[in-house]
N, C-alpha and C positions, 0 to 999 in steps of 0.2 A: 614758071608763071611769073610775069612781071607784076609788081605791085606798086601802088603810089604811097603806101604806108612806109614810114621810115622809123626804125627802132631807135629809141632814145631812152634807155633805162640804165641806171647805175648798177654796175657790178662792183659793189663796194668791197666785198670780201668773199672768198670762197670758204664757206663754213660747213660744219656738219649740220645739215638741215638749216634752221635759221637761229640766230643768236641774239639774245637780249643785249642791247648796247650798254646797259648799266651794270648788269650782274654777270654777263658773260655766259649765262646759262643757255644751253642748246634746247631747241624744241623740234621734235619730229613733225614733219609736215604731211598733209593729206591733200590729195587733188581729187576734185569731183566736178562734174559738169555743173555749170551755174545756170540759174533761171533768171529771167528778166525781173521777176519780183524781188530777187535778192539784192539787186544792184540799185543803189540810190545814186541817181545821175550826178548830184552835186558833189559826191565823194570821189569822182573820177574825172580825169582829163578827157579821155576818149569816150565816144558814144558806143558803149558796150551793148546796148539794146540792138543797135544796127548789126553788130557782129553776130549776136545770138540769132537774129532773124534771118541772116544769110545761111541757108541750109548747107552750104559747102564748108562752113566753119564748125569746129568744135571749140567751145569756150569753157575753160576750166577756172575754178576758183582754187586758190591755195589757202588752206587754213592750218592751224596746228592741231595735233592729235588731242591736246588738252582743251581746246576751245574751237569747235567747228563752226561757231556762229560769227566769228570775226574774220573777214576776208583780208588776208595779208597781201595778196596780189592776184592779178588776172592774166590769163594767157589765151590767145586765139590762135588755133592752128588748123591746118588743112593738109590733106594728103595730096602730094603731087606725084609725078611719075615714079620716082624711086627715092623719095625723101619726104620729110615733114617740113612744111613751110610755116614759119611764124609770121602772122599778120600783125598782131598787136600784142604788146606785153606791157604791164604797168604795175608799179608798186602802189599800195594803198598810201594815201596822203601822209599818214603817221609813220611811214617807213621811208620818207624822203628827207633829204637835207641833213644838216648837222645834228638836229634834235631827234632824228629817227629812233623809233622804238626797237626795230630789229634790223640787223645786217644779214646779208646773204640771200635776201629775197630774190633779187634779179638773177643771180647764178642758179638758184633753186628752180626758178621758172624755166630757164633754159635747160637745166638738167632733166626736168620732166619731159620737155620736148624731145630731147635726145633719147631718153628711155622709151618714149612712145615710138620713136623711129626704130629702135632696136626690137621692140615687141612686134612691130609690123614687118620685120625682116629687111629693113633698109640700112642696117649696120650703124645706126646712130646718126646718119646724115640729116642735118637740119639746115634749111636755107632761110635767109632773112635779108632785108634791105636796111642798111644802117644809114644814119645821118652821116653826111660827108665828114664832119668833124670827129666822128666816133669810130671810123674804120680802124685806125691804128689801135685805139683803146680796146676794141673787141678782139683784135688779133692778140693783144697782150693778155687780156683777162679771161677770155673764153677759149683761146687757141683757135679762133675762127680764121678762115682764109678768104681771100678775095676770089670770087668767081669772075666777075666783071664789074667795073664801075663801083657802085655802092653795094651791089649784090654780094653777099657773103655766104659762107657755109661753114658748118662745124662738121669735120670729118670723123671717121671712126675712132681714131686714137684720142682726140680731144673729147669726143662724146663719152667714151668709156671713162675717161678721167673725171668728167663732171658727174656722171651717174654714180661712180664708186664713191666720190666725195660726198654727195648729198644723200644717197640712198645706200646705207651701209649693208642692207640685206641683199643687194644686187651683186 
C-alpha cells in the first residue's frame, strides 16, 4: 500500500525500554490503543484524531509502566498483505531535541510494530515510507532496507533485534 505519509522520527539510541536522559534510569513501556479524548492536538505535530477515525488504522500510545497517564509517543499501524505498515509515528514534544526527557522512544515505537508483526505471523516485517533525507539513517539505526524509492521495510532479523532489545520478556 503506498502512502503519502513520510516517517521523520529520531532514533536517538537503542535502549532497554526508554531511558531518562539525566539519570540513565530505564523505564518499562506499555502500549495501549489510544482514544481521541486522550490526545491534546496542541501537543502533537500530526493530526492523530484523523488517524484514529480511520477504521483501517490501529493507533497506540506508549506510556511507562510507572505512569500510564503521560503519553511518551504515538504510533499508527495497519495490517497489509503480509506485514504491518507504519503510517505515523511521533515522539511527545518533551522527548525531542537536545533537552528531551527520554531517549529510545522512536526505537521502542518501531520495536512495538515489529512485535505486532510477529504476533500476527508476519515474521516481524514492517513497512514504512521515510523522508528522502532519512533513508540511510533508518538503514543504520533500525536495520531497515529499501523496498523501492523511499519505501522501506524492517525484515525478520532486524525486527527480532529490535524486539529483543526493547522487550526483554520476548
